C-alpha positions in Angstrom: 229.3 165.0 -51.2 226.4 163.5 -53.1 226.6 159.9 -54.3 226.4 159.1 -58.0 222.9 157.6 -57.6 221.6 160.7 -55.7 222.9 163.0 -58.5 221.0 160.9 -61.0 217.8 161.0 -58.9 218.1 164.8 -58.5 218.4 165.1 -62.3 215.3 162.9 -63.0 213.2 164.6 -60.3 210.2 163.2 -58.6 208.5 159.9 -59.4 205.8 160.5 -62.0 205.4 157.2 -64.1 205.0 153.9 -62.4 205.0 150.3 -63.7 203.5 147.4 -61.8 204.6 143.9 -62.9 202.0 141.2 -62.1 198.3 141.8 -62.3 197.1 139.7 -59.4 195.7 140.2 -55.9 198.6 142.5 -55.0 199.4 144.2 -58.3 195.9 145.2 -59.3 194.9 147.2 -56.2 198.4 148.7 -55.9 198.3 149.9 -59.5 194.9 151.4 -59.0 195.9 153.2 -55.8 199.1 154.6 -57.5 197.1 155.8 -60.4 194.6 157.5 -58.1 197.3 159.5 -56.3 197.6 163.0 -57.7 201.4 162.9 -57.1 201.7 160.4 -60.0 201.0 161.0 -63.7 200.5 157.5 -65.2 200.6 153.9 -64.2 201.2 150.9 -66.4 200.2 147.4 -65.4 202.3 144.7 -66.9 200.8 141.3 -67.5 202.2 138.4 -69.6 199.9 137.4 -72.5 199.7 133.8 -71.3 196.8 131.4 -71.9 196.0 131.5 -68.2 196.3 135.2 -67.5 196.3 137.1 -70.7 192.6 137.8 -70.5 193.3 140.3 -67.7 194.8 142.9 -70.0 191.6 143.6 -71.9 189.4 143.4 -68.7 191.6 145.9 -66.8 191.7 148.3 -69.8 187.9 148.3 -69.7 188.0 149.2 -66.0 186.8 145.7 -64.9 188.4 143.7 -62.1 189.4 140.1 -62.9 189.1 139.4 -59.1 185.6 138.2 -58.6 185.3 137.9 -54.8 184.0 140.7 -52.7 186.6 143.5 -52.9 185.0 146.7 -51.7 185.8 149.7 -53.9 188.2 148.0 -56.3 186.1 147.9 -59.4 184.9 151.4 -58.9 188.5 152.6 -58.5 189.7 150.8 -61.6 186.9 152.4 -63.6 187.8 155.8 -62.2 191.6 155.6 -63.1 191.0 154.0 -66.5 188.4 156.7 -67.3 190.8 159.4 -66.2 193.5 158.1 -68.5 195.8 157.4 -65.6 196.1 153.6 -65.9 196.6 151.1 -68.7 197.5 147.5 -68.7 199.9 146.0 -71.3 201.9 142.9 -72.2 204.6 145.0 -73.9 207.4 145.1 -71.3 209.5 147.5 -73.4 207.3 150.2 -71.9 209.2 149.7 -68.6 211.7 152.1 -70.1 209.3 155.0 -69.6 208.8 154.2 -65.8 210.5 156.1 -63.0 209.6 153.2 -60.6 208.7 149.6 -61.2 207.3 147.2 -58.6 207.1 143.4 -59.0 204.3 141.4 -57.3 204.9 137.9 -58.6 204.2 134.6 -56.9 207.1 132.8 -55.2 205.9 129.2 -54.3 208.1 126.3 -53.4 208.9 123.4 -55.7 209.4 121.0 -52.8 209.2 121.9 -49.1 211.4 119.0 -48.2 214.5 120.5 -49.8 213.4 124.2 -49.3 214.1 125.1 -52.9 211.7 127.8 -54.0 210.3 128.1 -57.5 211.6 131.6 -58.5 211.0 131.0 -62.2 208.2 133.5 -62.6 210.0 136.1 -60.5 213.3 135.6 -62.4 211.4 136.1 -65.7 209.8 139.3 -64.4 213.2 140.6 -63.2 214.8 139.8 -66.6 212.0 141.7 -68.4 212.5 144.7 -66.1 216.3 144.5 -66.4 216.2 144.4 -70.2 214.4 147.8 -70.3 215.7 149.4 -67.2 216.6 153.1 -67.5 219.2 154.9 -65.4 217.8 156.1 -62.1 214.8 153.8 -62.1 213.6 152.5 -58.7 212.9 148.7 -58.7 210.9 147.3 -55.8 210.2 143.7 -55.0 206.9 143.3 -53.3 206.9 139.5 -53.6 207.6 137.6 -50.5 211.0 136.1 -50.9 213.8 134.2 -49.1 215.8 136.7 -47.0 218.8 137.8 -49.0 217.0 137.6 -52.4 216.9 141.3 -53.1 220.6 141.9 -52.3 221.7 138.7 -54.2 219.5 137.2 -56.9 217.4 140.2 -57.8 220.4 142.5 -57.9 222.5 140.1 -60.0 219.7 139.6 -62.6 218.9 143.3 -62.9 222.6 144.3 -63.3 223.2 141.5 -65.8 220.3 142.4 -68.0 220.6 146.2 -67.8 224.4 146.7 -67.6 223.7 149.2 -64.8 224.9 148.9 -61.2 222.4 148.8 -58.3 223.1 151.4 -55.7 225.0 153.5 -58.2 222.9 153.8 -61.4 219.5 152.5 -60.3 217.6 152.0 -57.0 216.6 148.7 -55.5 214.4 147.9 -52.6 212.1 145.4 -51.0 208.7 146.6 -49.7 206.6 143.5 -49.0 202.9 143.5 -49.6 200.7 143.0 -46.5 197.2 142.4 -48.0 194.4 140.0 -47.4 191.8 139.2 -50.0 188.5 140.9 -49.2 190.1 144.1 -48.1 192.9 144.7 -50.5 192.5 148.5 -50.9 192.0 149.0 -47.2 195.1 147.0 -46.3 197.4 148.9 -48.7 196.1 152.3 -47.4 196.0 151.5 -43.7 198.7 149.0 -42.9 202.2 150.3 -42.0 204.5 149.8 -44.9 207.9 148.1 -44.5 210.4 149.6 -46.9 214.0 148.4 -47.2 216.5 149.6 -49.8 219.9 148.2 -50.5 221.2 151.7 -49.6 219.9 154.9 -48.1 219.1 156.5 -51.5 217.1 153.4 -52.6 215.2 153.4 -49.3 214.4 157.2 -49.6 213.2 156.7 -53.2 210.9 153.8 -52.2 209.5 155.9 -49.3 208.7 158.6 -51.9 206.8 155.9 -54.0 204.6 154.6 -51.2 203.9 157.6 -49.0 201.1 159.0 -51.4 199.0 155.8 -51.2 199.0 155.5 -47.4 196.2 157.0 -45.2 196.6 155.8 -41.6 199.6 153.6 -42.3 203.1 154.9 -41.7 206.4 153.9 -43.3 208.9 151.8 -41.4 212.3 152.0 -43.0 215.0 149.3 -42.6 217.4 147.3 -44.7 216.2 145.1 -47.6 217.1 141.9 -45.9 215.5 143.0 -42.6 212.3 143.8 -44.6 212.4 140.3 -46.2 212.8 138.7 -42.7 209.9 140.9 -41.4 207.5 139.7 -44.0 208.4 136.0 -43.8 208.4 136.1 -40.0 205.0 137.8 -39.6 203.4 135.2 -41.8 205.3 132.4 -40.0 204.0 133.7 -36.7 200.4 133.8 -38.0 200.7 130.3 -39.3 202.1 129.2 -35.9 199.1 130.9 -34.1 196.6 129.1 -36.4 198.4 125.8 -35.8 198.1 126.3 -32.1 194.3 126.9 -32.5 194.0 123.8 -34.7 195.9 121.7 -32.2 193.7 123.0 -29.4 190.6 122.1 -31.5 191.8 118.6 -32.0 192.4 118.2 -28.3 189.0 119.6 -27.5 187.4 117.1 -29.9 189.2 114.3 -28.1 188.0 115.6 -24.7 184.4 116.2 -25.7 184.7 120.0 -25.3 183.6 122.9 -27.5 186.8 124.7 -28.6 184.9 127.9 -29.2 183.9 128.0 -25.6 187.5 127.5 -24.6 188.6 130.2 -27.1 186.2 132.7 -25.7 187.3 131.9 -22.2 191.0 132.4 -23.0 190.2 135.6 -24.9 188.5 137.0 -21.8 191.8 137.4 -19.9 192.6 141.0 -20.5 194.8 143.6 -18.9 198.0 145.6 -19.2 200.7 143.4 -20.7 198.3 140.4 -21.2 197.8 139.0 -24.7 195.9 135.8 -24.9 193.9 136.1 -28.2 193.4 132.8 -30.0 193.0 132.7 -33.7 190.3 130.5 -35.4 190.7 126.8 -36.0 189.5 125.4 -39.3 189.5 123.0 -42.2 193.0 124.0 -43.3 195.2 126.9 -44.3 195.4 128.0 -47.9 196.4 131.0 -49.9 199.7 132.0 -51.4 201.4 133.3 -48.3 201.0 131.2 -45.2 201.5 128.0 -47.0 205.1 128.8 -47.9 206.4 131.9 -46.1 207.6 129.8 -43.1 209.8 127.9 -45.6 211.2 131.2 -47.0 212.2 132.2 -43.4 213.7 128.8 -42.7 215.6 128.8 -46.0 216.9 132.3 -45.2 218.4 131.1 -42.0 220.2 128.3 -44.0 221.3 130.5 -46.8 222.5 133.5 -44.7 223.1 131.7 -41.4 226.1 129.9 -40.0 226.1 126.7 -38.0 222.4 126.0 -37.4 222.8 123.5 -34.6 219.3 124.1 -33.2 216.1 122.6 -34.6 215.4 124.2 -38.0 213.7 123.4 -41.3 210.8 120.9 -40.9 211.9 120.3 -37.2 211.6 123.9 -36.2 208.5 125.2 -34.4 207.5 126.8 -37.7 207.9 123.6 -39.6 205.8 121.7 -37.0 203.1 124.4 -37.4 203.1 123.8 -41.1 202.7 120.1 -40.5 199.7 120.7 -38.2 198.0 123.0 -40.6 198.5 120.7 -43.6 197.0 117.9 -41.5 193.6 119.6 -41.1 192.2 118.6 -44.6 193.1 115.0 -43.7 191.2 115.5 -40.4 188.2 116.7 -42.4 188.4 113.4 -44.3 188.5 111.6 -41.0 185.4 113.4 -39.7 183.7 112.6 -43.0 184.4 108.9 -42.8 183.3 108.9 -39.1 180.1 110.6 -40.1 179.4 108.2 -42.9 180.0 105.2 -40.6 177.5 106.6 -38.1 175.0 107.0 -40.9 175.6 103.4 -42.0 177.1 104.4 -45.3 180.3 103.5 -47.0 182.5 106.2 -48.6 182.7 104.0 -51.7 179.8 105.2 -53.8 178.9 108.1 -51.5 178.1 111.5 -52.9 179.8 114.5 -51.3 178.8 118.1 -51.7 182.0 120.1 -51.1 181.0 123.7 -50.3 183.7 126.2 -50.9 186.7 125.9 -53.2 188.3 129.3 -52.5 190.7 129.2 -49.5 189.1 132.1 -47.7 185.5 133.3 -47.3 183.7 135.6 -49.8 186.6 135.4 -52.3 187.5 133.7 -55.5 191.1 133.1 -54.4 191.8 129.4 -54.9 195.6 129.4 -54.4 196.7 126.3 -52.4 193.1 125.6 -51.4 192.9 123.1 -48.5 189.8 121.6 -50.2 192.0 120.1 -52.9 193.7 117.4 -50.8 190.3 116.6 -49.2 188.8 116.1 -52.6 191.6 113.8 -53.7 191.4 111.6 -50.6 187.6 111.3 -50.8 187.8 110.3 -54.5 190.4 107.8 -53.6 188.0 106.3 -51.1 185.5 105.9 -53.9 183.2 108.9 -53.3 181.8 111.2 -55.9 182.6 114.8 -55.0 180.7 117.8 -56.4 182.3 121.2 -55.8 180.3 124.3 -55.3 181.6 127.9 -54.9 179.6 131.0 -55.6 182.7 133.1 -56.5 185.2 130.7 -58.3 184.8 130.9 -62.1 187.5 128.4 -63.1 190.0 125.9 -61.7 192.2 123.6 -63.8 190.8 120.0 -63.8 187.9 120.8 -61.4 184.3 121.5 -62.4 183.0 124.2 -60.0 179.2 124.7 -59.9 177.4 127.9 -59.0 174.1 126.0 -58.5 173.9 125.2 -54.8 170.7 123.1 -55.0 172.2 120.9 -57.7 175.3 120.3 -55.6 173.2 119.3 -52.6 170.8 117.1 -54.5 171.3 113.4 -53.5 174.3 114.2 -51.3 175.2 111.8 -48.5 177.6 114.3 -47.1 177.7 118.1 -47.1 181.2 119.4 -46.3 181.8 123.1 -45.6 185.3 124.1 -46.4 184.9 127.8 -46.9 183.0 130.3 -44.7 181.2 132.0 -47.6 178.2 133.9 -46.3 175.9 131.8 -48.6 176.6 128.7 -46.4 175.8 130.4 -43.1 172.1 130.5 -44.1 171.7 126.9 -45.1 168.3 125.6 -44.0 168.6 122.1 -42.4 165.2 121.0 -43.5 165.7 122.2 -47.1 169.2 120.6 -47.3 167.8 117.3 -46.1 165.0 117.4 -48.6 167.5 118.0 -51.4 169.7 115.2 -50.1 166.9 112.7 -49.9 168.7 110.8 -47.2 167.3 109.8 -43.8 170.5 110.8 -42.0 172.7 112.9 -44.2 176.1 113.9 -42.8 177.2 117.5 -42.4 180.9 118.3 -41.7 181.5 121.9 -40.8 185.1 123.0 -41.2 184.4 126.6 -40.4 181.8 126.5 -37.5 179.3 128.6 -39.5 176.2 126.4 -39.1 174.1 125.7 -35.9 174.9 122.1 -35.0 171.7 121.7 -32.9 169.5 122.8 -35.8 171.0 120.1 -38.1 171.0 117.4 -35.4 167.2 118.1 -34.8 166.6 117.7 -38.5 168.2 114.2 -38.4 171.7 115.0 -39.6 174.8 113.3 -38.4 176.9 116.4 -37.4 180.7 116.6 -37.3 182.7 119.9 -36.8 186.2 121.0 -36.3 186.8 121.5 -32.5 183.2 120.4 -31.6 183.9 117.7 -29.2 180.7 118.6 -27.4 178.6 117.7 -30.5 180.6 115.2 -32.6 179.2 112.1 -30.9 175.6 113.3 -30.4 172.7 110.9 -30.4 171.3 110.5 -33.9 167.7 111.8 -33.9 165.2 109.4 -35.3 162.4 111.3 -37.0 158.9 109.9 -37.5 
């Protein structure tokens, strides 16, 4: 015997009109791919008309991408689907009533990691807007990374309260976490396997119908909504843990006078059946929206849904310790900077620092939770003048970001590389020194993208993450 919800779905028919709430790094590529799929008739992107994000509506409706990093194929795809009349962005949430399926891709940061209370205010507002205009039989999918249990509890309660409909009986509800990385958004959505978890079998099946047309090599992995939430938070917690291990190794290698990248290559060389020894890259810090908070969603889920947590959890768990290590790395960059200045005979008070890279990841404009920010704050507190350069970042509240690299380097006592933008890999030591005007300028490489020996030969004081083999090099005296 068919359930009430299945009977409603049968009456509605296949998914034709889609709404995507949140026009950011997840929502924009997802909306473009949905619109490009021949199975779907029309896609609406929903974006609040706020002072910080309202500009996106007009840009997207012109077929322009607000994401200014290197995103292969995204702007071309947006132009195609806008030109074909299959995609439009709007701030009018009443149009949700015309959608057969609605996805939400909204940020879910933490207010305070000490008490593990997430800031769900933006997600709650998005859910309320969807609920107010929810039609019978509509599929609602949370793509945002959330504390396990959120879909079945908070999201369900808000949607039911606002709509007067019952989840699992009158509308479908599922969690299908995004798995994208800036710089390859379209590729990730198409090629990564898609985790899909509904609150019931009908919701899961409807969500599978939504995502199947946009996958190429990726396959769909069905499970429960809560299991999908755990999967997403756990995969990011594990990645954060692996990065923390690499960072801890880098710190040890510095102390022992060893090149961590030699060690990394040696470890990675051990291969064979059942052997996995790959080591991720150490660096100046972990940023972005996901890794900086998803471990806390996992930890909170264990507290909210779990019983007697007698074992180490929260900040004392292995995931909490990993977070502490990765949050320490910008402070270590400050330490390397101060050491470099001392070797050059310069005080940080009054020193000029050229901070290269404000985005958290290379060749992108994504500045969310950038590790460069705590570094800047500490160096300013030490009395330094800090100039920020980034070729991709257009704006950041309270920070002046320059696109003129020569101007940022002119007169700099320290050049600090925080982001591995390809622009910085080609820095010429002699030219950088000429611009600095210093006898022994300092270069601090947080991403291992410059040749230490070339800068040392030019008279620089070099410091690098994990470069114990170079960090105490003799300073070359030039004629």
